[in-house]
C-alpha positions in Angstrom: 129.6 205.1 141.9 129.3 205.1 138.1 130.9 202.3 136.2 129.8 203.6 132.7 129.3 207.2 131.7 128.3 208.3 128.2 128.5 212.1 127.8 127.0 213.9 124.8 127.4 210.9 122.5 126.4 211.3 118.9 126.6 209.1 115.8 125.9 210.3 112.3 125.6 208.0 109.3 125.6 210.0 106.0 123.7 212.8 107.6 121.4 210.6 109.6 121.7 211.2 113.3 121.4 207.7 114.9 122.4 209.2 118.2 122.1 212.9 119.1 124.0 214.0 122.2 122.7 211.3 124.5 123.9 210.9 128.1 123.7 207.6 130.0 125.2 207.1 133.5 125.2 203.5 134.8 125.7 202.8 138.5 128.1 200.0 139.5 126.2 196.8 140.5 122.9 198.0 139.0 120.7 196.7 136.2 120.2 199.7 133.9 117.4 199.4 131.3 117.8 201.1 128.0 114.5 201.3 126.1 113.0 203.0 123.1 111.0 202.3 119.9 112.6 200.5 116.9 115.3 202.6 115.4 115.8 204.8 118.4 119.6 204.1 118.6 119.9 201.5 121.3 122.1 199.0 119.4 124.1 201.9 118.0 124.9 202.9 121.5 126.0 199.4 122.4 128.2 199.3 119.3 129.9 202.5 120.4 130.4 201.4 124.0 131.9 198.1 122.9 134.2 199.8 120.3 132.6 198.5 117.1 131.7 202.0 116.1 133.4 205.3 116.9 131.2 208.2 118.0 130.9 211.3 115.8 131.2 213.3 119.1 131.0 212.7 122.8 132.9 210.6 125.3 132.5 207.1 126.9 134.1 206.5 130.3 134.4 203.1 131.9 135.6 202.9 135.5 136.5 206.6 135.1 138.8 205.8 132.1 138.2 207.3 128.7 137.5 204.4 126.3 136.0 206.4 123.4 138.5 205.5 120.7 139.8 202.1 122.0 139.6 198.9 119.9 137.0 196.3 120.8 139.5 193.7 122.1 141.0 196.3 124.4 137.6 197.3 125.7 136.8 193.6 126.3 140.0 193.1 128.2 139.1 196.1 130.4 135.9 194.3 131.4 133.0 195.0 129.0 131.2 192.1 127.3 128.1 192.1 125.1 125.5 190.1 123.3 123.8 190.8 120.0 120.2 190.7 118.8 121.2 187.9 116.4 123.3 185.4 118.2 126.9 185.2 117.0 128.8 182.0 117.5 131.1 179.6 115.6 128.7 176.9 114.3 131.2 174.2 113.6 132.6 174.3 117.2 131.0 172.8 120.2 129.2 174.9 122.8 132.1 174.3 125.2 134.6 175.5 122.6 132.5 178.6 121.8 132.4 179.6 125.5 136.1 178.9 125.9 136.7 181.2 122.9 135.1 184.0 124.9 138.1 183.8 127.4 140.7 184.9 124.8 141.0 188.4 126.4 141.7 186.8 129.8 144.3 184.2 128.9 147.6 183.8 127.1 146.5 180.5 125.6 146.7 179.9 121.8 143.0 179.3 121.1 143.6 177.5 117.8 146.1 175.2 119.5 143.7 174.6 122.3 141.0 173.3 120.0 143.2 171.0 117.9 145.5 169.6 120.7 144.9 166.1 122.0 143.2 166.1 125.5 146.3 164.4 127.2 148.4 167.4 126.1 146.2 170.0 127.7 148.0 172.7 129.8 146.9 173.6 133.3 145.5 176.8 131.9 143.4 175.0 129.3 142.0 172.7 132.0 141.0 175.7 134.0 139.4 177.3 130.9 137.4 174.2 130.3 136.2 174.0 133.9 135.2 177.7 133.8 133.3 177.2 130.6 131.4 174.3 132.0 130.4 176.4 135.0 129.1 179.2 132.8 127.2 176.7 130.6 125.7 175.3 133.8 124.6 178.8 134.8 122.7 179.4 131.6 121.2 175.8 131.5 123.3 174.4 128.6 125.7 172.1 130.5 124.1 169.1 128.9 124.8 170.5 125.4 128.6 171.2 126.1 129.8 168.8 123.4 127.0 169.6 120.9 127.9 171.7 117.9 126.5 175.2 118.2 124.8 174.9 114.8 122.5 172.2 116.3 121.0 174.6 118.8 117.6 176.1 118.5 117.0 179.9 118.7 116.5 180.1 122.4 119.6 178.0 123.1 121.7 180.1 120.7 120.7 183.2 122.7 121.8 181.5 125.9 125.0 180.4 124.4 126.1 183.9 123.5 125.2 185.0 127.1 127.6 182.3 128.2 130.2 183.4 125.8 130.0 187.0 127.1 130.2 185.8 130.7 133.3 183.7 130.0 135.3 186.9 129.7 134.6 187.7 133.3 133.2 191.1 132.6 132.6 193.9 135.0 129.9 195.3 132.7 127.6 193.1 130.6 125.6 194.7 127.7 122.5 192.5 126.9 120.9 193.3 123.6 117.4 191.8 123.4 118.2 188.7 125.3 114.6 187.4 125.3 113.9 188.2 121.6 111.7 185.5 120.0 111.0 183.8 123.3 107.7 182.8 125.0 106.8 183.7 128.6 108.3 180.6 130.2 111.6 181.1 128.3 111.7 184.8 129.1 111.2 184.0 132.8 114.1 181.6 132.6 116.3 184.3 131.1 115.1 186.8 133.8 116.3 184.5 136.5 119.7 184.1 134.8 120.0 187.9 134.6 119.3 188.1 138.3 121.9 185.5 139.0 124.5 187.5 136.9 123.8 190.6 138.9 124.3 188.6 142.2 127.7 187.8 140.9 128.6 191.5 141.1 128.3 192.2 137.4 126.7 195.4 136.2 124.2 195.0 133.4 122.8 197.3 130.8 119.6 195.7 129.4 118.1 196.5 126.0 114.7 194.9 125.5 111.4 195.5 123.7 109.8 193.6 126.6 109.0 196.5 128.8 107.6 194.2 131.5 111.0 192.5 131.7 112.8 195.8 131.9 110.4 197.1 134.6 110.9 194.0 136.7 114.6 193.9 136.5 115.9 197.4 136.2 117.0 199.7 139.0 117.0 202.6 136.6 115.8 203.2 133.1 116.9 205.5 130.3 114.5 206.0 127.4 115.7 207.3 124.0 113.8 208.2 120.9 115.3 209.3 117.6 118.7 209.1 119.2 117.8 211.5 122.0 117.2 211.1 125.7 113.5 211.7 126.4 113.2 210.3 130.0 115.0 208.6 132.8 114.2 207.3 136.3 112.7 204.2 137.8 110.6 202.0 135.7 107.4 203.3 137.2 108.5 206.9 136.6 109.3 206.5 132.9 106.2 204.3 132.2 104.0 207.3 133.2 106.0 209.9 131.4 103.9 211.5 128.7 106.9 211.7 126.3 107.5 208.0 126.7 103.8 207.2 126.1 103.9 209.3 123.0 107.1 207.7 121.7 105.7 204.1 122.1 102.0 204.6 121.5 101.7 207.7 119.3 100.5 211.2 119.9 96.8 210.1 120.1 97.5 209.0 123.6 98.1 212.6 124.7 
């Protein structure tokens, strides 16, 4: 059963076709890799799915519902969360508060009030939010940094914090944009294990990564795009041996 279906999606910027009628179908419960050279349109696709951009043409269906023209907060409430290549967080707030902020679409709490209220006046809902946030921080290995300001985190920790922020919204579908960017082998392996744990929680994942090895090890299915167009899809082994993929990544001299 497909949880996400992009049909004929295009995005033009002042005559430049960032996406050109691409199709992406993601099975529920799967890890779906989305790969392609720099500038191929991967992040643009994420921006359209999450509502940050409107497509020039085409449709996006989530759980069989047309979400093409919906606002980002509505899409988030429906069950789609995402991360960004450059981590986004509130630097003057603690890691715990950053993760709690990710729950805004699932609660009726006044987030501003939550962060300035004295602890002894916390509501039952706020206590539950805090407990949930601590659990998510534990999952990504940042539980010991719960009270630390986000601005004090190093690059790898920032990446993990935004994964925690995205998970706090209890998504059905998680869009991970370069989650291992700037990481060494040991750090990438740690993130790989976290992604596997997230899938075990029943969350579907679309994974964008330049680390083809990571995508190959994790993905059940892979879509390859180049210049905004679909050029291959299948299992990791199938697309890795596709001549069009080799040419896109390595150049025509490989043919």
